[in-house]
Residue, then its C-alpha position, 0 to 999 in steps of 0.5 A: m098921263r101925258l101932259g102937253l105944254y101948249p100956249i093956252d092962257l087960262t087965267q084970272f082977270g088982272d084986277q082980281t085978287a087971288k083968294l086962298l083955299e085954306e084947306a088946300k094951302h093953295g090959291m083957289f085957281s091953282y088948286f082947281l087947275m091941278k085937280g082938273m088936270e089930275g082928271e077931275a075935268d074929264k067930264n065925258q070920260d074920254n081919257k083926255i082933257t081939253a083946254g075947254e074942259l079944264h076951263k069949265y071945271v076951273q071956272s065953275n069951281v073958282v066962281q063958286q068958291s069965291s062967291g063970284s069975285q074971281t072968274p077965270e077966262l080961257q084964251g086959246d084953242a078950247e079943243r086943244v088936248l092938254v092931258r091924255f091918260q093911258 
């Protein structure tokens, strides 16, 4: 796996409180961000994860798990490739 570090802001709104995902021992946002970058976000199975794919994966899971109280946002180039798998 090759990880590129690019200026992409995939965050929660400033007025939202982070919620823990008890079974993961992480915040929900962090947990789904990591799972997404491990490959879960690669829905089209092209062996790369774009910022847009990662955002969709993180957003749908965090919104579902937080009952809508947290909504991650993407600011930046949704087409930017963040991870490539060999």
